[in-house]
N, C-alpha and C positions, 0 to 999 in steps of 0.2 A: 835050286831053281831060282833064277833071277825074277825080279818083280815084273818086268815086261813080258817074260815068258808065262808067268802065272796069269797075268791079265789077258794075254792073247788066248790062252787055253780056256779061260772062263768065258770070254766073249765068243769064241768059236762054239762052245757048248750052248750058250744062250742063243746064238744065231741058228744052230742046228735044231734047237727046240722050238723055233718060231718066235723068238723074242717074247717069252711070257712075262707079264708084269701085272700083278694084282692091283697095284696102286694106279698104274697108268696103262689100262688095257689097249688104248688106241695106238700105243707106241709100235705094236706089231704091224699094224696096217701102214703106218708111216714108214717104217724101216724096210718093209717088204716091197716097196715100190721099185720098179726097174727104172733107173735113171740113166739117161744118155746125154752126154755133152756133144754138141755139134756146132760148127761155125756157120753163121748166116752169110748172106751175100756180101756183107761189109767186113767179114772176118771176125765179128764179135761172137763170143761164145754164148750159146743159148742152151737152156736146159729143156730137154724133152723127156716127158714121163710117159712110159709105155702104158697104155690102158690095161686095166685088169677087171675081171668080173668079180663082183662082191656077192657073197652069200647072203 
């Protein structure tokens, strides 16, 4: 297995588990945000974050 394949597999598993991190627990909330790039009226890219309910 190549390094990039091993890393991709580990990241996919980490993502599927909800990004668990004992040292940085807020990382899951940050990475689980739905991000959308759209163009504004001037053609500039703007970042839109879909709202989520927090428990």
